[in-house]
N, C-alpha and C positions, 0 to 999 in steps of 0.2 A: 504494500500500500504506500503510495507516495502522497506527501502533503501538498496541497494546492497553495500556491503563493497568493496571499491576500494583499490587496492594495486599497488605498483610500478611495480610488475611483470605482471600486466594486459597487458602491451604492448607486452608481449611475450606469454601470456597464454590464452587470450580470444579467443575462437574458431570462433567467428563471431562478427559482429558489428564494430563500429568505434573505432579505437585506435589512439592515438597521439604519434608519435615518431620521432626521428631524422633520418637522412639518415643512420648513422652508426648503430642505433638500428634496422632499417629496414633490414639491412644485417644479423643481428643476428636472427631476426624473420624469415627471409627467410629460413635460415638453419633449424630452428626448425620446420617450416611449411613443408618443404620438407621431413623431417623425419616422420612427422605425415602422410603425403600423402602416403609415401612408406608403412608404417604400414597398412594403410587403404586398400592398394592394395595387401596386403598379402606378401609384400617384407620384408626381414630381412636385412636391409642395415645399414651402419654406415657412419660417416663423419669424415674427418680429416681436420682441419684448422690450418694453421700456420700464425703467424703474426710477424712483425718486428716493434718495437716501433719507429724507426727513419723514417719509410716510410711516405709518404703523407697520408696514411690511418691508421696512428698510433692509432687514436681513436677507430678504429675497434678492435684492439688488446685489448685495455682497456675494451671495452664493452663486448667482449666475456669472458674476465676474471672476470666480475662481476656476471656471471650466471653459475657457475660450476655445480650446482645441476640440472638445466634445461638441460644443455648439456649432463650430464651423463644419465638422463632419456631418452634423444633422441638418445643415442649411438653416440654422437659427441665428438671427442677428439680435444681439442684446445691446441696447444703448442706455447707459445711465443718464438721467436727466436731472435738471434742477427745477425747482418750483416754477420759475418764470418761463420755462420752455413749455 
């Protein structure tokens, strides 16, 4: 039996099984999973997500900012914003 290497990105990249994540991480995973579902259905879609650091969901903005490579692979654009935008 060989041990599987576990990474911090598993919460976003494991295709099945149990993952442990926070609510804000779940929102990031949801966007990534939707992109994968679209590709599996033969759809060429993309996503656009904007965030504002001062909002009650400010941690979502930070979490999306931590995974730019995964977002790019999923054709998801994340743009942090300021209140005036």
